[in-house]
PLY file of the C-alpha trace (Angstrom):
ply
format ascii 1.0
element vertex 365
property float x
property float y
property float z
element edge 363
property int vertex1
property int vertex2
end_header
16.73 -15.48 -10.20
13.60 -15.85 -12.31
10.76 -13.60 -12.83
8.41 -15.70 -11.20
10.25 -16.08 -8.29
11.11 -12.16 -8.03
7.81 -11.44 -8.31
6.74 -13.90 -5.31
9.32 -12.68 -3.43
8.35 -9.15 -3.60
4.51 -10.03 -3.18
5.63 -11.89 -0.25
7.84 -8.77 1.33
4.88 -6.47 0.54
2.24 -8.83 2.65
4.66 -9.24 5.54
4.78 -5.69 5.70
1.16 -5.06 5.32
0.47 -7.43 8.15
2.40 -4.78 10.44
0.93 -2.09 10.01
23.31 10.73 -11.98
22.21 9.03 -15.01
18.95 8.48 -15.41
16.49 7.13 -17.98
14.32 10.17 -18.82
11.02 9.36 -21.36
12.11 11.38 -24.33
8.45 11.01 -25.65
5.19 9.69 -23.60
2.80 7.61 -26.02
-1.25 6.56 -24.43
-1.44 3.20 -24.39
-5.37 1.12 -23.57
-3.80 1.12 -19.71
-3.73 4.54 -19.37
-6.73 4.90 -21.04
-8.46 2.87 -18.93
-6.47 4.19 -15.76
-8.63 7.73 -16.41
-11.64 5.65 -17.13
-11.37 3.48 -13.91
-8.36 4.24 -11.52
-10.29 6.37 -8.92
-13.51 5.71 -7.16
-16.82 8.06 -7.53
-17.38 9.07 -4.32
-19.16 12.18 -2.37
-16.60 13.69 -0.30
-18.37 17.03 -1.32
-20.48 16.31 1.70
-17.73 15.82 3.95
-17.19 18.70 6.34
-13.12 17.83 6.95
-10.62 14.66 5.87
-9.30 12.70 8.71
-6.17 14.62 10.05
-2.65 13.87 11.90
-0.45 16.40 13.30
3.15 14.93 12.51
5.15 18.06 14.32
3.85 21.34 15.86
2.07 23.07 12.73
2.66 19.92 10.41
0.19 17.99 9.59
-0.54 15.36 7.06
-4.44 15.00 5.55
-4.96 11.49 5.21
-6.52 9.78 2.42
-7.14 5.72 2.06
-5.36 3.42 3.29
-4.97 -0.44 2.55
-6.00 0.41 -1.22
-2.33 0.81 -2.73
-2.68 3.99 -5.05
-6.77 3.23 -5.74
-7.98 5.46 -3.31
-7.99 9.02 -2.36
-4.05 10.30 -1.92
-2.39 12.01 0.97
-1.99 15.88 1.03
-0.68 17.57 4.15
0.07 21.64 4.83
2.54 23.39 7.31
1.16 26.45 9.19
3.93 29.49 9.97
3.28 32.84 11.40
3.37 33.96 7.52
0.74 31.93 6.33
-0.03 28.23 5.20
1.79 26.05 2.87
-0.38 23.38 1.45
1.35 20.13 -0.20
-0.99 18.60 -3.20
-4.37 19.16 -4.01
-6.31 15.99 -4.22
-8.18 15.09 -7.57
-10.86 17.47 -7.76
-12.09 21.13 -6.98
-14.68 19.25 -4.74
-12.00 17.27 -3.05
-9.83 20.70 -2.70
-12.95 22.44 -1.30
-12.64 19.81 1.80
-9.28 20.06 1.73
-9.46 24.10 2.52
-12.24 23.16 5.30
-9.64 20.76 6.84
-7.16 23.41 7.01
-9.60 25.86 8.23
-10.15 23.59 11.57
-6.80 24.30 12.25
-6.06 27.94 11.12
-7.64 30.89 9.51
-4.30 32.21 8.43
-3.97 32.78 4.40
-2.63 30.06 2.14
0.56 31.61 0.65
1.63 28.61 -1.38
0.91 25.13 -2.86
3.61 22.82 -4.25
2.68 19.70 -6.13
4.87 16.78 -5.68
4.05 16.04 -9.54
1.43 16.49 -12.13
-1.08 13.55 -12.16
-4.56 14.39 -11.77
-5.38 13.02 -8.67
-2.70 15.11 -6.63
-3.46 18.36 -8.94
-7.02 18.89 -10.15
-7.99 20.55 -6.80
-5.38 22.96 -7.40
-7.58 25.63 -8.65
-9.25 26.01 -4.89
-6.08 27.33 -3.93
-4.97 29.85 -6.66
-8.45 31.18 -6.64
-7.83 31.76 -2.61
-4.59 33.05 -3.54
-1.84 30.82 -3.29
1.27 30.89 -5.60
1.75 27.60 -6.87
5.24 25.93 -6.81
5.83 22.93 -9.06
8.19 21.52 -11.75
7.56 22.94 -15.20
7.68 19.44 -17.00
4.11 18.57 -16.75
4.47 15.62 -19.07
2.62 12.40 -18.15
0.70 9.44 -20.31
-2.61 10.95 -18.50
-2.20 14.30 -20.68
-0.83 12.75 -23.90
-3.81 13.68 -25.63
-4.17 17.22 -24.40
-5.52 18.84 -21.52
-9.19 19.20 -22.50
-9.37 15.54 -23.43
-7.45 14.78 -19.78
-9.97 17.18 -18.00
-13.36 15.42 -19.42
-12.04 12.04 -19.17
-11.45 13.04 -15.66
-15.34 14.73 -15.09
-16.47 11.36 -16.24
-14.38 9.51 -13.53
-15.02 12.35 -10.57
-18.69 13.47 -11.52
-19.71 17.18 -12.52
-20.37 17.74 -8.96
-16.97 17.31 -8.01
-15.55 19.08 -11.01
-17.41 22.40 -10.52
-15.29 25.17 -10.90
-12.38 23.58 -12.73
-9.68 25.01 -14.25
-6.34 24.05 -14.38
-3.84 25.08 -12.30
-0.79 23.25 -11.92
1.61 25.23 -14.04
3.96 26.84 -11.62
3.99 30.53 -10.42
7.25 29.47 -9.15
8.90 26.58 -11.20
11.49 24.56 -9.30
13.61 22.40 -11.41
16.68 21.72 -8.15
16.86 21.66 -4.85
15.02 24.97 -3.68
14.65 26.55 -0.14
11.54 28.04 0.76
11.50 30.28 4.19
8.33 30.86 5.49
7.58 32.64 8.71
10.59 31.69 9.41
9.72 28.20 8.85
12.31 26.49 6.77
10.80 24.08 3.97
12.83 22.52 1.28
11.86 21.70 -2.09
13.74 18.26 -2.89
13.98 17.78 -6.74
14.99 13.78 -6.84
14.85 13.20 -10.48
12.32 11.88 -12.84
11.40 8.36 -10.70
7.53 8.51 -10.80
6.99 10.95 -13.36
9.69 13.99 -15.06
8.03 16.62 -12.89
8.54 14.79 -9.46
9.04 16.90 -6.30
9.35 16.14 -2.36
8.85 18.48 0.57
11.66 18.09 3.72
11.06 19.88 6.73
14.74 19.55 8.09
13.92 20.70 11.82
10.78 18.34 12.22
12.66 15.55 9.88
9.28 15.09 8.03
9.51 14.47 4.62
6.14 14.40 1.90
7.60 12.19 -0.46
4.71 12.24 -2.98
3.87 9.29 -5.29
8.29 7.84 -5.01
6.65 6.45 -2.19
3.36 4.48 -1.55
1.73 2.53 1.11
2.14 -1.05 -0.71
6.06 -0.46 -1.89
4.74 -0.82 -5.60
5.57 2.84 -6.97
4.61 3.27 -10.24
7.60 4.37 -12.52
5.41 4.20 -16.17
6.01 7.78 -16.48
9.30 7.94 -15.11
12.49 5.54 -14.59
13.44 2.85 -12.37
17.03 4.28 -12.52
15.50 7.62 -11.41
13.43 5.89 -8.56
16.59 4.64 -6.93
18.28 7.45 -6.73
15.29 9.20 -5.40
14.97 6.16 -2.59
18.56 7.01 -1.96
17.96 11.05 -1.20
15.18 9.90 0.96
17.63 7.67 3.06
20.12 10.48 2.83
17.53 12.63 4.64
16.86 10.20 7.33
13.28 11.29 8.02
11.41 10.72 11.15
8.06 10.61 9.47
7.76 10.11 5.75
4.03 10.61 4.02
3.72 8.70 1.04
1.67 9.86 -1.83
-1.26 7.30 -0.73
-2.05 5.19 2.13
-1.16 4.63 5.48
2.12 6.51 7.27
4.88 3.81 7.58
5.89 3.06 11.27
9.52 2.73 10.19
10.48 5.01 7.05
13.29 3.37 6.10
11.50 0.08 6.09
9.18 1.22 3.44
12.33 2.81 1.21
13.81 -0.38 1.61
11.01 -2.32 0.55
10.43 -0.24 -2.62
14.13 -0.37 -3.16
14.10 -3.95 -3.26
11.35 -4.19 -5.37
13.12 -2.30 -7.84
16.39 -3.82 -7.64
14.71 -7.19 -8.09
12.65 -5.98 -11.47
15.48 -4.32 -12.95
17.78 -7.53 -12.35
15.10 -10.06 -13.81
14.30 -7.72 -16.84
17.94 -7.14 -17.48
18.68 -11.33 -17.56
15.50 -11.52 -19.76
16.81 -9.10 -22.39
20.56 -10.54 -22.05
19.15 -13.64 -22.31
16.80 -12.59 -25.52
13.63 -13.54 -23.98
10.81 -11.67 -25.89
8.94 -8.97 -23.57
5.95 -11.14 -23.93
7.42 -14.19 -22.49
8.86 -12.37 -19.59
5.60 -10.72 -18.70
3.53 -14.18 -19.23
5.35 -15.13 -15.89
3.97 -12.01 -14.38
0.29 -12.21 -11.99
-2.49 -11.24 -14.77
-3.46 -7.48 -15.00
-6.93 -6.96 -12.99
-9.54 -5.84 -15.52
-10.55 -2.38 -15.09
-8.31 -1.78 -12.30
-4.82 -0.20 -14.26
-3.25 0.59 -10.90
-4.07 -2.22 -8.92
-1.12 -4.36 -7.06
-0.93 -6.69 -9.92
-1.74 -3.95 -12.51
0.91 -1.87 -11.17
3.75 -5.05 -11.07
2.69 -5.51 -15.05
3.09 -1.93 -16.19
6.41 -1.56 -14.65
7.60 -4.41 -15.91
6.85 -3.13 -19.36
8.72 -0.01 -18.44
11.71 -1.86 -17.17
12.04 -4.19 -19.83
11.96 -1.48 -22.13
15.17 0.52 -19.66
16.84 -2.91 -19.97
16.65 -2.90 -24.05
17.88 0.97 -24.25
20.92 0.14 -21.76
21.95 -3.08 -24.10
21.66 -1.25 -27.34
23.23 2.09 -26.04
25.80 2.35 -23.30
25.23 -0.31 -20.86
25.88 0.15 -17.34
29.58 -0.11 -15.90
30.16 -3.48 -14.14
30.87 -1.66 -10.94
27.14 -0.17 -11.09
25.94 -3.74 -11.83
27.86 -5.25 -8.99
26.74 -2.26 -6.70
22.93 -3.49 -7.41
23.64 -6.67 -6.99
25.37 -5.98 -3.55
22.02 -3.77 -2.58
19.69 -6.92 -4.02
21.68 -9.43 -1.88
20.69 -7.76 1.07
16.76 -7.85 0.38
14.87 -10.61 2.39
13.43 -13.26 0.36
16.03 -11.91 -2.17
19.55 -12.41 -1.27
19.64 -16.43 -1.36
18.88 -15.95 -4.98
20.86 -13.32 -6.09
23.66 -14.15 -8.24
0 1
1 2
2 3
3 4
4 5
5 6
6 7
7 8
8 9
9 10
10 11
11 12
12 13
13 14
14 15
15 16
16 17
17 18
18 19
19 20
21 22
22 23
23 24
24 25
25 26
26 27
27 28
28 29
29 30
30 31
31 32
32 33
33 34
34 35
35 36
36 37
37 38
38 39
39 40
40 41
41 42
42 43
43 44
44 45
45 46
46 47
47 48
48 49
49 50
50 51
51 52
52 53
53 54
54 55
55 56
56 57
57 58
58 59
59 60
60 61
61 62
62 63
63 64
64 65
65 66
66 67
67 68
68 69
69 70
70 71
71 72
72 73
73 74
74 75
75 76
76 77
77 78
78 79
79 80
80 81
81 82
82 83
83 84
84 85
85 86
86 87
87 88
88 89
89 90
90 91
91 92
92 93
93 94
94 95
95 96
96 97
97 98
98 99
99 100
100 101
101 102
102 103
103 104
104 105
105 106
106 107
107 108
108 109
109 110
110 111
111 112
112 113
113 114
114 115
115 116
116 117
117 118
118 119
119 120
120 121
121 122
122 123
123 124
124 125
125 126
126 127
127 128
128 129
129 130
130 131
131 132
132 133
133 134
134 135
135 136
136 137
137 138
138 139
139 140
140 141
141 142
142 143
143 144
144 145
145 146
146 147
147 148
148 149
149 150
150 151
151 152
152 153
153 154
154 155
155 156
156 157
157 158
158 159
159 160
160 161
161 162
162 163
163 164
164 165
165 166
166 167
167 168
168 169
169 170
170 171
171 172
172 173
173 174
174 175
175 176
176 177
177 178
178 179
179 180
180 181
181 182
182 183
183 184
184 185
185 186
186 187
187 188
188 189
189 190
190 191
191 192
192 193
193 194
194 195
195 196
196 197
197 198
198 199
199 200
200 201
201 202
202 203
203 204
204 205
205 206
206 207
207 208
208 209
209 210
210 211
211 212
212 213
213 214
214 215
215 216
216 217
217 218
218 219
219 220
220 221
221 222
222 223
223 224
224 225
225 226
226 227
227 228
228 229
229 230
230 231
231 232
232 233
233 234
234 235
235 236
236 237
237 238
238 239
239 240
240 241
241 242
242 243
243 244
244 245
245 246
246 247
247 248
248 249
249 250
250 251
251 252
252 253
253 254
254 255
255 256
256 257
257 258
258 259
259 260
260 261
261 262
262 263
263 264
264 265
265 266
266 267
267 268
268 269
269 270
270 271
271 272
272 273
273 274
274 275
275 276
276 277
277 278
278 279
279 280
280 281
281 282
282 283
283 284
284 285
285 286
286 287
287 288
288 289
289 290
290 291
291 292
292 293
293 294
294 295
295 296
296 297
297 298
298 299
299 300
300 301
301 302
302 303
303 304
304 305
305 306
306 307
307 308
308 309
309 310
310 311
311 312
312 313
313 314
314 315
315 316
316 317
317 318
318 319
319 320
320 321
321 322
322 323
323 324
324 325
325 326
326 327
327 328
328 329
329 330
330 331
331 332
332 333
333 334
334 335
335 336
336 337
337 338
338 339
339 340
340 341
341 342
342 343
343 344
344 345
345 346
346 347
347 348
348 349
349 350
350 351
351 352
352 353
353 354
354 355
355 356
356 357
357 358
358 359
359 360
360 361
361 362
362 363
363 364
């Protein structure tokens, strides 16, 4: 399959969806690049959410709520968050991008309950999901997160990231900021949390989107908060994680068989399995195409030339994500070729999965 054909098929699949509505490669080191710096500078729209009385709210099950962000903008807008009300207090899932947004999130919770916030679970350590955490920390919540905070965004240090992010969000939004994503309760593996008799499972899916990924699973309600492992258009970012781990994380979600899956960004999928399948097909096609490019000796630059150009000053737009993910996956395939290559059985399994994907099956070899 050519890269152009795989990319066109992936975009067509995503567009069609929008019309209706363990070996993993862990990064040993992370280094900032111009795209990452540009992402910090421009990825998040400056708004005045501090003036809002509350964010849109959707009850997924009794006592289980999604706090909805922007839709139709991929990962460029405000992300989703959530919370669970129990007899012993509230468990919040993700804290949004600033103390200003965190304060609006707290006001949103207060439209439902006055119960104290006991825990804040962070699905990963990107600033658009964590920079509101200080609001909940100061309200007495204990922070649950994976202890690995490494991302390209903070490679130059926390002070630099906070300064850059203040330029994005504005001084009023960042009023009262302090880092609060270092966990009080570190989670490195699947962990059960019982609050007020309610079972809440913290799932460790592996370093798919970032080294510190977690998901929140409510088994009785069959609701999963997937963080940025899932996003509304199916093109999850892997530049801080790995495509192998992403495939494993998607299999974890399939095994849960959720009734509702809350993505990190964008609309709730009508059928969670469809969003998971769309994401898997994209990742499989990209891995297959980049593996062939590496095996055929095609330089990365030539492989990328067949992709749509990245959008200027929009590092997490669809085209930019496609391109940045391709760079990451090409590097993974180079490492696999130079190191211990995947077994023939593993490659055959991926090929069989890819053959089931719409738009891909007739071209998979």
